C-alpha positions as CSV (number, residue, x, y, z in Angstrom):
1,X,-19.9,-56.4,-39.9
2,X,-19.1,-53.0,-41.0
3,X,-17.2,-50.8,-38.3
4,X,-18.1,-47.4,-38.4
5,X,-14.9,-44.9,-38.7
6,X,-15.4,-41.9,-37.0
7,X,-14.6,-38.5,-38.5
8,X,-11.1,-37.0,-38.1
9,X,-11.6,-32.8,-36.9
10,X,-8.9,-30.8,-38.8
11,X,-8.1,-27.5,-38.5
12,X,-7.0,-25.1,-41.6
13,X,-6.0,-21.6,-40.5
14,X,-3.3,-18.5,-41.6
15,X,-3.3,-15.1,-42.3
16,X,-6.2,-13.6,-44.3
17,X,-5.7,-14.3,-48.0
18,X,-3.6,-16.9,-47.6
19,X,-6.0,-19.1,-49.4
20,X,-7.8,-21.2,-46.7
21,X,-11.4,-21.2,-48.6
22,X,-9.6,-21.8,-51.8
23,X,-7.7,-24.8,-50.2
24,X,-11.3,-26.1,-48.8
25,X,-13.0,-26.0,-52.2
26,X,-10.2,-27.4,-54.4
27,X,-10.2,-29.8,-51.6
28,X,-13.8,-31.1,-51.7
29,X,-13.8,-30.1,-55.8
30,X,-10.8,-32.7,-55.8
31,X,-12.2,-35.8,-53.2
32,X,-15.7,-35.8,-55.3
33,X,-17.2,-35.1,-51.9
34,X,-19.6,-31.9,-53.5
35,X,-22.8,-32.2,-54.7
36,X,-23.2,-32.9,-58.3
37,X,-23.8,-29.9,-59.9
38,X,-22.7,-27.4,-56.9
39,X,-19.8,-25.8,-58.9
40,X,-21.5,-25.1,-62.3
41,X,-24.6,-23.4,-59.9
42,X,-21.4,-21.5,-58.4
43,X,-20.0,-20.6,-61.2
44,X,-23.2,-19.1,-63.0
45,X,-24.0,-17.0,-59.3
46,X,-20.5,-15.5,-60.4
47,X,-21.6,-14.6,-63.5
48,X,-24.3,-12.9,-62.4
49,X,-22.7,-11.0,-60.1
50,X,-19.8,-9.8,-62.6
51,X,-17.4,-11.9,-60.0
52,X,-14.3,-14.2,-61.2
53,X,-15.2,-17.8,-60.3
54,X,-13.4,-19.0,-57.1
55,X,-13.2,-22.1,-55.1
56,X,-13.5,-20.3,-51.9
57,X,-17.3,-19.7,-53.0
58,X,-17.7,-23.7,-52.1
59,X,-17.6,-22.8,-48.5
60,X,-18.5,-18.9,-47.9
61,X,-21.6,-19.8,-46.7
62,X,-22.7,-16.7,-45.5
63,X,-23.7,-13.3,-47.8
64,X,-21.2,-11.1,-46.7
65,X,-18.7,-13.1,-46.8
66,X,-19.0,-12.8,-50.9
67,X,-19.6,-9.2,-50.5
68,X,-16.9,-8.4,-47.9
69,X,-14.6,-11.0,-49.5
70,X,-13.8,-12.0,-46.0
71,X,-14.4,-15.5,-44.6
72,X,-16.1,-14.9,-41.3
73,X,-17.8,-17.3,-39.8
74,X,-16.3,-20.6,-38.3
75,X,-17.3,-23.2,-40.9
76,X,-17.6,-27.0,-40.4
77,X,-17.2,-28.6,-43.5
78,X,-17.2,-32.9,-44.0
79,X,-15.4,-34.9,-47.0
80,X,-14.1,-38.0,-47.4
81,X,-10.8,-39.7,-48.6
82,X,-10.6,-43.1,-49.6
83,X,-9.2,-44.1,-45.9
84,X,-11.7,-42.3,-43.6
85,X,-14.2,-39.2,-43.2
86,X,-13.0,-35.8,-42.2
87,X,-14.5,-32.5,-40.7
88,X,-12.4,-29.6,-41.9
89,X,-12.8,-26.6,-40.1
90,X,-12.1,-23.4,-41.5
91,X,-10.9,-20.4,-38.7
92,X,-11.2,-17.1,-40.0
93,X,-7.8,-15.4,-40.1
94,X,-8.9,-11.3,-39.2
95,X,-8.1,-10.7,-35.8
96,X,-11.3,-9.4,-34.9
97,X,-12.6,-12.8,-36.0
98,X,-10.0,-14.9,-33.4
99,X,-13.2,-15.3,-30.8
100,X,-14.5,-17.6,-33.6
101,X,-11.3,-19.4,-34.8
102,X,-10.6,-20.6,-30.6
103,X,-14.0,-22.0,-30.9
104,X,-13.2,-23.9,-34.0
105,X,-9.6,-25.3,-33.3
106,X,-10.7,-26.4,-29.9
107,X,-12.3,-29.0,-31.3
108,X,-10.2,-30.2,-33.5
109,X,-7.4,-33.1,-33.7
110,X,-4.7,-31.6,-35.9
111,X,-4.2,-28.7,-37.9
112,X,-3.0,-27.8,-41.3
113,X,-1.5,-24.0,-41.3
114,X,-1.4,-22.1,-44.4
115,X,1.1,-19.5,-45.4
116,X,1.6,-17.6,-49.0
117,X,4.6,-18.4,-50.4
118,X,5.0,-15.1,-52.1
119,X,4.6,-13.1,-48.7
120,X,6.0,-15.4,-46.7
121,X,5.3,-15.9,-42.4
122,X,3.1,-13.1,-41.6
123,X,2.2,-11.9,-37.8
124,X,-0.8,-13.3,-37.6
125,X,0.6,-16.8,-39.1
126,X,2.9,-16.8,-36.2
127,X,-0.5,-15.8,-33.8
128,X,-2.1,-19.0,-35.0
129,X,1.1,-21.3,-34.3
130,X,0.8,-20.0,-31.0
131,X,-3.0,-20.5,-30.3
132,X,-2.3,-24.2,-31.4
133,X,0.5,-24.8,-29.2
134,X,-2.0,-23.1,-26.7
135,X,-4.6,-25.3,-27.7
136,X,-2.6,-28.5,-27.1
137,X,-2.7,-29.6,-30.8
138,X,0.6,-30.8,-31.4
139,X,-0.1,-32.8,-35.2
140,X,0.5,-29.7,-37.3
141,X,1.4,-29.8,-41.3
142,X,2.3,-26.6,-42.9
143,X,1.0,-25.9,-46.3
144,X,3.0,-22.9,-48.2
145,X,0.1,-21.8,-50.8
146,X,0.3,-20.0,-53.9
147,X,3.9,-21.7,-55.3
148,X,2.5,-20.7,-58.9
149,X,3.0,-16.8,-57.5
150,X,6.8,-17.8,-57.1
151,X,7.3,-19.8,-60.3
152,X,7.0,-23.0,-58.4
153,X,10.2,-22.1,-56.8
154,X,11.9,-24.6,-54.3
155,X,14.6,-22.3,-53.2
156,X,11.5,-19.7,-51.9
157,X,9.8,-22.5,-50.5
158,X,12.9,-23.2,-48.4
159,X,13.0,-19.9,-47.2
160,X,9.7,-19.7,-46.2
161,X,9.4,-23.6,-44.6
162,X,12.8,-22.9,-42.6
163,X,11.6,-19.6,-41.0
164,X,8.3,-21.4,-40.0
165,X,10.0,-24.4,-38.7
166,X,12.1,-22.2,-36.4
167,X,9.3,-20.4,-34.8
168,X,7.3,-23.4,-34.1
169,X,10.3,-25.5,-32.8
170,X,10.4,-22.8,-29.9
171,X,6.6,-23.7,-29.1
172,X,8.0,-27.2,-29.2
173,X,5.8,-28.0,-32.2
174,X,7.5,-30.2,-35.1
175,X,5.0,-30.1,-38.0
176,X,4.8,-33.8,-39.8
177,X,5.3,-32.3,-43.0
178,X,5.9,-29.1,-45.1
179,X,4.0,-29.8,-48.5
180,X,4.4,-26.7,-51.4
181,X,0.9,-26.2,-53.0
182,X,-1.0,-24.1,-55.3
183,X,-4.9,-24.5,-54.2
184,X,-6.0,-22.8,-57.2
185,X,-4.4,-25.0,-59.6
186,X,-4.4,-28.4,-57.6
187,X,-1.1,-28.7,-57.4
188,X,0.2,-31.0,-54.5
189,X,-3.7,-31.4,-53.1
190,X,-4.3,-34.7,-54.2
191,X,-1.4,-36.0,-56.6
192,X,1.8,-35.2,-57.1
193,X,2.2,-32.2,-59.3
194,X,4.5,-32.2,-62.1
195,X,5.3,-29.0,-61.5
196,X,7.1,-29.4,-58.5
197,X,8.9,-32.5,-59.3
198,X,11.9,-31.4,-57.4
199,X,9.3,-32.5,-54.0
200,X,8.9,-36.0,-52.6
201,X,6.8,-35.7,-49.8
202,X,3.5,-36.4,-49.4
203,X,0.7,-34.3,-51.1
204,X,-2.5,-32.7,-48.3
205,X,-4.5,-35.8,-49.0
206,X,-1.6,-38.1,-47.9
207,X,-0.8,-36.0,-44.9
208,X,-4.4,-35.8,-43.8
209,X,-4.3,-39.7,-44.1
210,X,-1.5,-39.8,-41.9
211,X,-2.6,-38.3,-39.1
212,X,-3.1,-40.2,-35.7
213,X,-6.9,-39.9,-34.1
214,X,-6.8,-39.0,-30.7
215,X,-7.9,-41.2,-27.8
216,X,-11.8,-41.7,-28.4
217,X,-13.2,-40.2,-25.6
218,X,-14.6,-43.0,-23.8
219,X,-11.0,-44.7,-23.4
220,X,-10.4,-41.6,-21.3
221,X,-11.3,-41.8,-17.4
222,X,-15.2,-41.2,-17.1
223,X,-16.2,-37.3,-16.4
224,X,-19.4,-36.6,-15.9
225,X,-19.8,-32.6,-14.5
226,X,-23.1,-31.9,-13.2
227,X,-25.7,-29.8,-15.1
228,X,-28.3,-30.2,-12.4
229,X,-30.2,-32.2,-9.6
230,X,-33.8,-32.5,-10.6
231,X,-36.7,-34.4,-8.3
232,X,-39.6,-36.3,-9.8
233,X,-41.8,-38.3,-8.0
234,X,-39.3,-40.2,-5.3
235,X,-36.5,-40.0,-6.7
236,X,-33.3,-37.3,-7.6
237,X,-32.3,-37.4,-10.3
238,X,-28.5,-35.9,-10.8
239,X,-27.8,-34.9,-14.7
240,X,-25.3,-34.4,-17.0
241,X,-23.4,-35.4,-19.9
242,X,-20.3,-37.8,-20.4
243,X,-17.7,-35.8,-21.3
244,X,-15.2,-39.1,-21.3
245,X,-15.5,-42.7,-20.2
246,X,-18.1,-45.3,-19.2
247,X,-20.7,-45.0,-16.4
248,X,-22.5,-48.6,-15.5
249,X,-25.1,-49.4,-12.9
250,X,-23.2,-50.5,-9.6
251,X,-19.7,-48.6,-10.1
252,X,-19.2,-46.7,-7.4
253,X,-18.5,-42.8,-7.8
254,X,-16.9,-39.7,-6.7
255,X,-18.2,-36.3,-6.4
256,X,-15.1,-33.7,-6.9
257,X,-14.6,-31.3,-5.1
258,X,-17.1,-32.2,-2.1
259,X,-15.2,-35.5,-2.3
260,X,-18.6,-37.6,-1.8
261,X,-19.0,-41.2,-2.6
262,X,-21.9,-43.6,-3.2
263,X,-23.0,-46.1,-6.1
264,X,-25.0,-45.7,-9.3
265,X,-28.2,-47.2,-8.7
266,X,-29.6,-46.5,-11.9
267,X,-29.1,-44.7,-15.6
268,X,-31.8,-42.9,-16.7
269,X,-31.9,-41.5,-20.6
270,X,-35.2,-39.8,-22.3
271,X,-37.2,-41.5,-24.7
272,X,-35.8,-45.2,-24.2
273,X,-38.2,-48.2,-23.3
274,X,-36.1,-49.1,-20.4
275,X,-33.5,-47.7,-18.3
276,X,-29.8,-48.9,-19.6
277,X,-26.9,-50.7,-17.6
278,X,-24.2,-48.3,-19.2
279,X,-23.9,-45.2,-20.8
280,X,-20.7,-43.8,-22.2
281,X,-18.9,-40.3,-23.7
282,X,-21.2,-38.0,-25.5
283,X,-24.6,-39.4,-23.7
284,X,-26.4,-37.1,-21.8
285,X,-28.2,-38.9,-19.2
286,X,-29.5,-38.9,-15.3
287,X,-28.3,-41.2,-12.7
288,X,-30.0,-41.5,-9.1
289,X,-27.6,-42.8,-6.6
290,X,-27.8,-45.6,-4.0
291,X,-28.3,-43.3,-1.1
292,X,-29.2,-39.2,-0.6
293,X,-26.4,-36.8,-0.8
294,X,-26.6,-33.3,-1.4
295,X,-24.7,-32.5,-4.7
296,X,-25.2,-29.7,-7.0
297,X,-24.3,-28.1,-10.3
298,X,-20.6,-27.8,-11.3
299,X,-19.6,-31.3,-9.4
300,X,-17.6,-33.7,-11.4
301,X,-18.2,-37.2,-11.4
302,X,-15.5,-39.9,-11.5
303,X,-14.7,-43.4,-10.6
304,X,-12.7,-43.1,-7.3
305,X,-9.7,-44.8,-9.3
306,X,-9.0,-42.2,-11.6
307,X,-10.5,-38.7,-10.3
308,X,-9.5,-35.2,-11.6
309,X,-7.3,-33.3,-9.7
310,X,-8.6,-30.5,-6.9
311,X,-6.8,-27.4,-6.6
312,X,-7.3,-23.5,-5.6
313,X,-4.7,-22.3,-8.3
314,X,-3.3,-23.7,-11.6
315,X,-1.4,-22.0,-14.5
316,X,-3.7,-20.5,-17.1
317,X,-2.3,-20.3,-21.2
318,X,-5.0,-18.1,-22.8
319,X,-5.5,-16.1,-25.8
320,X,-7.2,-12.8,-24.6
321,X,-10.0,-11.6,-26.4
322,X,-11.2,-8.6,-24.3
323,X,-11.4,-5.0,-25.1
324,X,-10.5,-4.2,-21.7
325,X,-6.6,-5.8,-20.7
326,X,-6.6,-8.4,-19.0
327,X,-4.4,-7.6,-15.4
328,X,-2.5,-8.6,-12.3
329,X,-5.6,-8.6,-9.3
330,X,-8.7,-8.6,-11.8
331,X,-11.4,-10.8,-10.8
332,X,-12.9,-13.1,-13.8
333,X,-15.9,-15.6,-13.8
334,X,-14.3,-19.0,-14.3
335,X,-16.6,-21.4,-16.6
336,X,-14.8,-25.2,-16.8
337,X,-17.5,-27.9,-17.8
338,X,-20.5,-26.6,-15.9
339,X,-18.4,-25.2,-12.9
340,X,-18.7,-21.3,-12.5
341,X,-16.0,-19.5,-10.0
342,X,-14.5,-16.3,-9.6
343,X,-10.8,-16.5,-10.0
344,X,-8.4,-13.8,-9.4
345,X,-5.1,-13.1,-11.6
346,X,-2.2,-13.4,-9.3
347,X,0.4,-13.2,-11.7
348,X,1.4,-13.0,-15.1
349,X,4.1,-15.4,-15.5
350,X,5.0,-14.5,-19.1
351,X,3.5,-12.3,-22.3
352,X,4.0,-14.2,-25.2
353,X,4.8,-11.4,-28.2
354,X,3.6,-13.9,-31.1
355,X,5.0,-12.2,-34.2
356,X,9.2,-13.4,-32.4
357,X,8.0,-15.8,-29.4
358,X,9.6,-13.3,-27.5
359,X,8.7,-13.1,-23.9
360,X,8.4,-9.8,-21.1
361,X,7.2,-9.4,-17.6
362,X,3.8,-7.7,-17.7
363,X,1.4,-6.5,-15.3
364,X,-1.3,-6.7,-18.2
365,X,-2.2,-8.6,-21.1
366,X,-3.7,-6.5,-24.3
367,X,-6.5,-7.8,-26.6
368,X,-5.4,-10.3,-29.3
369,X,-2.5,-11.0,-26.6
370,X,-1.3,-14.4,-25.5
371,X,0.5,-15.8,-22.1
372,X,0.7,-17.7,-19.1
373,X,-0.9,-16.6,-16.1
374,X,-1.5,-18.2,-12.7
375,X,-5.3,-18.0,-11.2
376,X,-6.2,-18.5,-7.9
377,X,-9.9,-19.3,-6.5
378,X,-10.8,-19.2,-2.8
379,X,-13.0,-22.6,-3.3
380,X,-11.6,-25.9,-4.2
381,X,-12.0,-27.3,-8.0
382,X,-12.1,-30.5,-10.1
383,X,-10.0,-29.9,-13.3
384,X,-7.8,-31.9,-15.4
385,X,-4.4,-30.5,-16.6
386,X,-5.5,-30.2,-20.4
387,X,-3.3,-32.8,-22.2
388,X,-5.1,-35.5,-19.8
389,X,-8.5,-34.6,-20.2
390,X,-9.5,-31.2,-22.6
391,X,-13.2,-32.1,-21.4
392,X,-12.2,-30.9,-18.2
393,X,-8.8,-28.8,-18.7
394,X,-10.0,-26.1,-20.8
395,X,-11.7,-22.9,-19.4
396,X,-13.6,-19.5,-20.6
397,X,-13.0,-16.3,-18.4
398,X,-16.2,-14.3,-18.6
399,X,-16.3,-10.4,-17.5
400,X,-19.7,-8.5,-17.7
401,X,-21.3,-11.5,-19.4
402,X,-19.2,-11.6,-22.1
403,X,-16.4,-14.6,-22.4
404,X,-13.1,-12.7,-22.7
405,X,-10.4,-15.5,-22.9
406,X,-10.1,-19.0,-23.7
407,X,-7.6,-21.2,-22.3
408,X,-6.1,-24.6,-21.1
409,X,-5.4,-25.8,-17.4
410,X,-2.0,-26.9,-16.6
411,X,-0.8,-28.1,-13.4
412,X,2.9,-27.7,-13.9
413,X,4.5,-27.7,-10.6
414,X,1.1,-27.4,-8.8
415,X,0.2,-30.6,-6.6
416,X,-3.3,-32.0,-6.2
417,X,-4.7,-31.0,-3.1
418,X,-7.2,-33.9,-2.8
419,X,-5.0,-36.0,-0.7
420,X,-4.5,-32.7,1.5
421,X,-8.1,-32.3,2.4
422,X,-9.6,-36.0,2.8
423,X,-9.9,-36.8,5.9
424,X,-9.8,-41.1,6.3
425,X,-9.8,-41.6,9.5
426,X,-13.1,-42.1,11.3
427,X,-14.1,-42.8,15.1
428,X,-11.9,-40.5,16.0
429,X,-12.3,-38.4,19.6
430,X,-10.3,-35.1,21.3
431,X,-8.7,-36.5,24.6
432,X,-7.6,-33.5,26.9
433,X,-4.6,-33.5,28.6
434,X,-3.5,-33.5,32.4
435,X,-1.6,-30.6,31.9
436,X,-3.3,-27.4,30.9
437,X,-1.6,-25.1,28.0
438,X,-1.2,-22.6,30.9
439,X,0.7,-24.5,33.0
440,X,3.1,-25.3,30.5
441,X,3.3,-22.1,29.2
442,X,4.4,-20.9,33.3
443,X,6.9,-24.0,33.8
444,X,8.6,-22.6,30.4
445,X,8.5,-18.9,31.2
446,X,7.1,-18.6,27.5
447,X,4.1,-19.2,25.3
448,X,4.3,-22.0,22.9
449,X,4.4,-20.9,19.2
450,X,5.5,-22.0,15.6
451,X,7.9,-20.0,13.7
452,X,7.2,-20.6,10.7
453,X,10.3,-19.6,8.2
454,X,9.6,-19.6,4.5
455,X,11.8,-18.4,1.5
456,X,13.7,-19.4,-1.6
457,X,16.2,-22.1,-1.6
458,X,19.6,-19.9,-0.4
459,X,17.6,-17.1,1.3
460,X,19.1,-18.1,5.0
461,X,16.2,-20.4,6.4
462,X,18.4,-23.0,7.6
463,X,21.1,-20.6,8.9
464,X,19.1,-17.9,11.0
465,X,16.6,-21.1,12.2
466,X,19.9,-22.7,13.7
467,X,21.1,-19.5,15.4
468,X,17.9,-18.5,16.5
469,X,17.4,-22.0,18.6
470,X,21.1,-21.4,19.9
471,X,20.0,-17.9,21.1
472,X,17.1,-19.0,22.3
473,X,18.2,-22.0,24.1
474,X,20.6,-19.6,25.9
475,X,18.1,-17.7,26.8
476,X,16.3,-20.1,28.5
477,X,13.5,-20.9,26.0
478,X,12.0,-24.5,24.8
479,X,13.2,-24.6,21.2
480,X,13.4,-27.3,18.6
481,X,14.3,-26.7,14.6
482,X,12.2,-28.6,12.6
483,X,14.1,-28.7,9.2
484,X,14.5,-31.0,6.1
485,X,17.2,-33.0,7.6
486,X,16.0,-34.0,10.6
487,X,12.0,-34.7,9.2
488,X,12.9,-36.4,5.8
489,X,15.4,-39.1,7.2
490,X,12.4,-40.4,9.5
491,X,9.2,-39.2,9.5
492,X,8.8,-38.1,5.9
493,X,11.1,-40.2,4.6
494,X,8.4,-41.9,2.2
495,X,8.0,-39.0,0.4
496,X,9.8,-37.7,-2.8
497,X,9.8,-34.5,-4.3
498,X,6.9,-33.6,-6.9
499,X,4.3,-31.4,-6.0
500,X,1.8,-33.6,-4.3
501,X,4.9,-35.4,-2.0
502,X,6.3,-32.0,-1.4
503,X,2.3,-30.5,-0.2
504,X,2.1,-33.3,1.5
505,X,5.8,-32.9,3.6
506,X,4.6,-29.4,4.6
507,X,1.0,-31.0,5.9
508,X,2.9,-33.3,8.1
509,X,5.2,-30.7,9.4
510,X,2.7,-28.3,10.0
511,X,0.8,-30.8,12.3
512,X,4.0,-31.3,13.8
513,X,4.7,-28.2,15.1
514,X,1.2,-27.5,15.7
515,X,2.1,-30.5,18.5
516,X,5.2,-29.1,19.8
517,X,3.6,-25.4,20.3
518,X,0.9,-26.9,21.9
519,X,3.5,-29.1,24.6
520,X,4.4,-25.5,24.8
521,X,8.0,-25.4,22.8
522,X,8.7,-22.9,20.2
523,X,9.2,-24.7,16.8
524,X,11.3,-23.2,14.7
525,X,10.2,-24.5,10.9
526,X,12.6,-23.8,7.9
527,X,11.2,-25.4,4.6
528,X,11.0,-23.6,1.7
529,X,6.7,-24.2,1.6
530,X,6.6,-22.9,-1.4
531,X,2.5,-23.1,-1.9
532,X,0.4,-20.6,-0.3
533,X,-2.7,-22.7,0.3
534,X,0.5,-25.3,2.5
535,X,1.1,-22.3,4.2
536,X,-2.6,-21.7,5.5
537,X,-3.1,-25.4,6.1
538,X,-0.5,-25.2,8.4
539,X,-2.0,-22.4,10.4
540,X,-5.0,-23.4,10.7
541,X,-3.5,-26.6,12.5
542,X,-1.7,-24.3,14.8
543,X,-4.0,-21.1,15.0
544,X,-2.8,-18.6,17.0
545,X,0.4,-19.8,18.0
546,X,1.1,-19.4,13.8
547,X,3.7,-16.9,12.8
548,X,5.1,-16.8,9.4
549,X,8.2,-14.9,8.6
550,X,9.2,-14.7,5.1
551,X,12.9,-14.7,5.0
552,X,13.3,-13.0,1.9
553,X,15.8,-12.1,-0.7
554,X,15.6,-12.1,-4.6
555,X,15.8,-14.8,-6.5
556,X,19.3,-13.7,-8.5
557,X,20.6,-13.0,-4.8
558,X,19.9,-16.6,-3.7
559,X,21.6,-17.9,-7.4
560,X,24.5,-15.8,-6.7
561,X,24.9,-17.5,-2.8
562,X,23.9,-21.3,-3.9
563,X,25.5,-22.9,-1.2
564,X,24.8,-26.2,-2.5
565,X,25.2,-25.5,-6.3
566,X,21.7,-26.3,-7.0
567,X,20.6,-23.6,-9.0
568,X,23.3,-24.2,-11.1
569,X,21.8,-28.0,-11.4
570,X,18.8,-26.6,-12.0
571,X,19.3,-24.3,-14.7
572,X,21.0,-27.0,-16.4
573,X,17.9,-29.5,-16.4
574,X,19.5,-31.5,-13.7
575,X,17.0,-31.1,-10.8
576,X,13.6,-30.6,-11.8
577,X,10.6,-29.0,-10.6
578,X,13.3,-26.7,-8.4
579,X,11.5,-24.0,-6.7
580,X,12.0,-20.6,-8.4
581,X,13.5,-22.0,-11.9
582,X,10.7,-24.9,-12.9
583,X,8.5,-25.2,-10.0
584,X,6.4,-21.8,-8.2
585,X,7.3,-20.1,-5.3
586,X,4.2,-18.1,-3.8
587,X,5.3,-15.8,-1.3
588,X,3.4,-14.3,2.1
589,X,0.8,-12.0,1.4
590,X,0.4,-11.5,4.7
591,X,3.3,-12.4,7.0
592,X,3.9,-11.6,10.6
593,X,7.2,-10.8,9.9
594,X,9.7,-10.3,6.8
595,X,13.5,-10.2,7.4
596,X,15.2,-9.2,4.2
597,X,18.9,-11.2,3.9
598,X,19.8,-9.2,1.1
599,X,19.7,-5.9,2.8
600,X,20.8,-7.0,6.3
601,X,23.7,-8.9,7.8
602,X,22.9,-12.0,9.7
603,X,23.8,-10.5,12.7
604,X,21.0,-7.5,12.4
605,X,18.6,-10.6,10.6
606,X,19.0,-12.2,14.0
607,X,18.4,-9.2,16.2
608,X,15.3,-9.1,14.7
609,X,13.9,-12.3,15.4
610,X,15.1,-12.2,18.4
611,X,13.3,-8.7,19.7
612,X,10.4,-10.9,17.4
613,X,10.2,-13.6,19.8
614,X,11.2,-11.6,23.1
615,X,8.3,-9.4,22.7
616,X,5.6,-11.9,21.4
617,X,6.5,-15.3,23.5
618,X,8.0,-14.4,27.1
619,X,6.0,-14.1,30.0
């Protein structure tokens, strides 16, 4: 039994007129993939129009392209080598058509980046290099074309190759090969060229055959975005397309982000004689469930063991295509699989100048610009980091019903919020107390509360927390400091320092602080607590007793202080995911009090805190 080999998807990118269409035409001809008589027909067409024959005519399927001399559409062309079939995507080079290129490159497993040996590396060559990196395409080969125009010079090839190698290295992309070619003449396409005997590397066909296929979608964790829920006769059918993984009748499944679990009662397909027992990636199906639960479009079906992440904030690495610039504070409609949600641009971490890979601070990204942004939504989203599962890790931003950006999801530095919102305990009933809250306040002479200190490492949280505890105790307050030393040595000794464990650490601290406040104490929490969502969760636990106090000092000031040498170690890569350096800190939006420790002395900071407590907690 012969196993069918699936095509490998390749994208070809490069600056306009560097020869992409010519290369594709030559590949089709040299591999015998053109219909018989096709080349002769194209030669006759060119003669009738008074144009010289070009290999690019093979793929120029749109009449306007031949008239204008520009490749406009993103064409998918199939051909085969002795090893396997291919789908080649020829993406246009002009900036106005980058929107098409995004569509083409997004589905690719590998890329050929074409550069003109005579003109060298151009701005759009750099843009395409960054875009391939942005889309997570790591298998890249560089083809230095038109070597016939530089007399097949090894020196010229070396200079162009080294310039592009250095640029791509900054993107974390290491090309598998640099190949000198002449697409027009066929040099180094199918076999080695006698005119470049100095080159001992692979031909273009050998490079293609050396690319490794990406894991098949069926081998990834189950993801089925819900398209809709239909009611036929007595059945409610949840419909969607399986983007990855496989699903069987009887499987226990999870809907995210509603976090509802149920078993698959049946799998429904159209135009089949009987309902199948299994469905796999690529199939559009319906499922019925073992019990009636409310689900809606946009949820993602997975198995319990390998669910997507849930979050209200993530990093987006995007390429901006809108006429108006992307700006901090602007809201857009995010489309991810079947989900639609309003997102706000909370920050632009960096804007990339794709001509030289330099980055700069900015509050906007102009058209055809690239950058990394922080996007926040008011409700939970179910997502996957792009490298984990591209189908649910890629998004589009829409404004005024038009797509304005394409991007991929990165969760670097951000926790999976699923564990933080999942309630596992059942049969829990609230129990009252024999002592009222008011009686505790009267006995203590002050109200209970949570003073939640947040700020960067080195801002002065612990120093001020201990000083405030000492002063308030001397004034008769029931007060206690919660910090890393007394929490992580006991209650949270099982937690590490990754994003998820940090979030769980703060969740537990928030609950403990709320209990202290309910008992009539003033609990002073001195934790970085970098994520706004975690602090909001702590606020909900304590209610009106929660007071967020921003112990503020700029990053450069905290680095200069650096009493434990942590920033230096983080800059040297010795401490991964260090807040402010390699992991985000989200400043409070509306704190009850801001203490600028870089502007005030410790004594002045303490005086502000004591006055705040006396005004709000003393009876």
